[in-house]
C-alpha angles and dihedrals in degrees: 000000000000110000116226115236117210116216119235090244090057091051089055090052091049092052090054091044091053090057091048091048092058089056099040111119132171125242123279120300122206112255112272094014096105129040121198110280093003121090139111139234134188131240125195134163147166088037142169098028115179135343098299093052092045087057092047096043097087089055090049091052089051092051092052089047090054090057089055100217118189088242140340127229122203108200096203144271105098091183139025123267098253102052129089123274095220124159095242093058094056090049091050091053090047088055089055092047087054088061094066104108094209129045116302119202116193130188117190124251131208096257093067096054120349095060097037090101088079115109093236088052092055101269092265126169102253095219090055089051091049090054090049092048090054092048091054103039104026104041090125105049114201092030127088125227123254135079093282101036124191130217114255134183104252133199090216094128090057090050098258109100089164092066103085140159136199139171130224126180099326098325122106116209131191139169121220122201097224117138145185125264086072090301089302098311093118111107116262094239094165091070096040104270120137097185135024111285121234091249090049093052093045091051093050094047092050093047092048091050090054093047089053090048092051091051091050093048093047093052091045090055092047093050093047091053095038089236125183102236150356119222121191128190128200141146105236121087100218091181101042109180094186098081143011104280120211130199089253088060099051111014093114092064096063097096091052093047092053090048092050090052094048096044095044091050090055095049125081096203136075121287125207131185119193119193143158127196101101092058098216122106109248138162122195147131101244097175099045118125110286096023116142089224091071092062092038090059094035093231128158120236129003140258107223093167095055112103118188125207124191115198124220115263146159110022088357091063094122098116146024127228118249110199121195123204100214127215115271094259092062118105094235125037093219134034128173147188135194112245113205117228111245090213110057122200 
């Protein structure tokens, strides 16, 4: 295990973020719609994928709006991995995000920047695409997207406006910008690279450090307030059950895995991790005692309370996930169900 050291500058950002987190509140809710400790939010990801889903996406936004969730989280990948990363496409998705009536929180995926080096994506420099993605979707740091945005604690000062946190009735939420393609340590072969470049490696290490710092700050806030649960959202499936994963596929995630184990073990509440990436709905406890993932990542300890949920995506984009925050007397803080789209692509 290689412990992650947090720079002093990052600690200053976290202190500010903790103060923001205590004040972060969602947009207005119609009277009578939400009871204390009982509300719902939506989670989607890896959508829209391809022309037919791009066409259907406005209808899907309208269907989620009709359910009136407190907020919606998009866990990344706003396009498939074989389509172009052109400016106009990002702006068109931003326009659809602006149609969500409630707050919309988005964390980037690999398809909108990491993998844009591919020839069929336009042979872009991924770091340039990352900067453009931030300019489109995170132009107002500290504020979510959507027609009724909410205030969120942002890591803008550290250079990561997409890493945000908020708190709602005893549950602490945070997004982590952690993506597939080994968190962008795969070589950019589409623009002639055969190994990760120094700038690429430096960017990944800095982004991972900030993700770890956000996790630590979110759990610290939850412990201080004796909150019921922590819920984290990210794009990468760090425990992908759909293929045989090698160390070259997932080595970059090790610092985050160790942090999740340590922070979960020191927290008395429930822990949830929502991700996309592998596209197939799945619920498991990948870091519970005895899991093969513990030895794969070489981490110490286990996280029996951590429950992971993968949302449907890609060709399985036939539903969205409705998550209920149950009243305090319930056995589990969160419960969820997949809601089929009425309009299918």
